[in-house]
N, C-alpha and C positions, 0 to 999 in steps of 0.2 A: 342663670348665666345670661348676660346681656349680649345681644347680637350687634356686631359693629355695623355702622351704616354702610350702604352700598357704595357711596362715593369714595370710601377708602380703598376699594378694589376696582370699581367698574371702569374708570377712565385711565387706569394705569396700564403698563405693558403686561403681557401675559407672564405669569410667574414661571421662571425656569426651574429646573431640577425637581419636577413633580412626577417623575416616571415611576410606574409600578410594573416591573417586569415579572411575568409569570414563569418564564423558562430559565432565565439566568439571574440568580439571586443577587449577585454582586453588582448588578446594574440598577438595583433599586435605589432611589433617592428618598422614598417615603416608605413607611412601614405598613400602613393600611390606607385603603381608600374609603371615604365616608359613604354611607348608604345613599342611594338615589332617592330624592324627594319627589320627583315627578313620577307618578304611578302609571299613567297612561299617556301615550302620544297620539293615538288615534281613537276618537270617540264617536259614538252614535252609529250611523249607518255607513260603515267603511266600504262594504261591498258595492254599494251604489256609487260611491265616489270613484272607486277603482275602475268601474265600468263606464265612467263618464256619463252618468245618467242625470246629474244635477245640471240645471240650466244657468245658475248664477253662483258667483263666489265673491266673498269679501276677504281681502288679504291685509294683514297688518305687517307693514315693512318697517325695518329699523333704518333710521337716518344717520346712525352713528356706528363707529367701530367700537364695540363695548363688550364687557363681560357681564352676562346676566346670570345672577345666582339662581340655583335650582328652586329656592324658596319663592322667588319672584315669579318664575315661570309657573310653578304649581299654583300660586295664588291667582294669577291671571287665568290659568286654565280652569280652575274650579269655578271661578265667578262666571266665566263665559259659558261653561257647560251647564251650570245650574240654571242660568237665565235663559239659555237657548232651549233647554228642556221644557221650561214653563211656557215659553213663547210658541215653540213648535214641538211636535212630538219627536221622539228619538228616530223615527223612520224618515223624517222629512229634512234632516240636516246631517252634516258631517263636520267634525272639528278635528284639525290636525295641528299638532305642535311640532314645528320643524327643527329647532336647534336641540341638540343632545348635549347635556352637561358632562363633558369629558374632563375638563380642567379642574385640578384639585387646588383648593385655596388653603394656604397655611396661615397660622396666626401665632405670633410670638406674644404670649400673654404677659401683661404687665400688671403689677399691683400698685395701688396708690394709697396714700394715707399712712402716716406714722413711719415706723422703721420696718414694717413687715415686708416691704418690697425688697429691701436689701438682703434679707435672709433667703428669699425664694429665687430672685432673679440672678441670672448669670451674665447680664449685659449682652454684649455682642459676641461672647465666647461661643455660645451655642445658639446662633440667631436664626436657625432654619425654622423653628416653630413646629407646632403640631398641626396635623390635617384637621380642618374644621368643616369645610363646605365643598361643594362642587359648583362649577360655573360653565356656561356655554359661551364660547367666543363667537360673537355675531358681527359679520361684516356689514359695511354700508350697503343698503339696498337689498339685503337678504330677508326673506319672509320669516316671520316669527310664528304667526298663527294663520291658518287658512280655514275659512268657514264656507262650506258649500251648501246650497239650498235650492229649492225649486221656485217657490212663490216670489215673484218680483215685488208684490205689495208689502212684503216684510222688510224691504231693503233699508228704509230709514230707521226702523226699530233695531235691526241687527247692526247697522252702522253706529247707532248710539250705544249699544252694548259693547261693541268693539272699542269705542272711545273710552268707555268707563273701565274696561279691562286693560287698555294700554296705559292708563294712569298708574297701574301697579308695576309697570316695567320701568327700569331706571334710565331710559333713553327716549329721545324724541322719535315719534313714530308717524307713519303715514298710512292712512286707510284708503285702499283702492277697491272699487267695485268693478267686476268683470262679468260680462255676459257671454256664455258659451253657446255655440250653435249645435 
């Protein structure tokens, strides 16, 4: 199955009628919610970050109001985590993924080629579609990833890693360095 490109969802308004109610069944607009693709939101040394023991941090901010699919978040997270583990050990950094994919994306499948589409499709009669993915709605200026570390000498290398990981996200990003006291 081919995955639709992110531009078909990302810059559009948030899809309405994607509610899944646990308590009241007649308030459901969708039958099932797809599985979460992002497996971890806090990686490496989380306790050190919570105690504010890291001296430096690099944050990737979004410059657009956009929907980021969970597959894009997971791809950027995996690439950042793997490269940071090779550069620093797991005790010397912390990586946090800030947005959580709540929004359910539906897709009304279409078939092309010959007359096969006419037999399968119902046009706009049942146009709600089936649930396919999840996405996180990210506002302008909100953080996407936060990398915390101690050694200031690794700043340029980590900034380069953040730039390569932000290429996997469907929005323009800004990478900022902060030094904590």
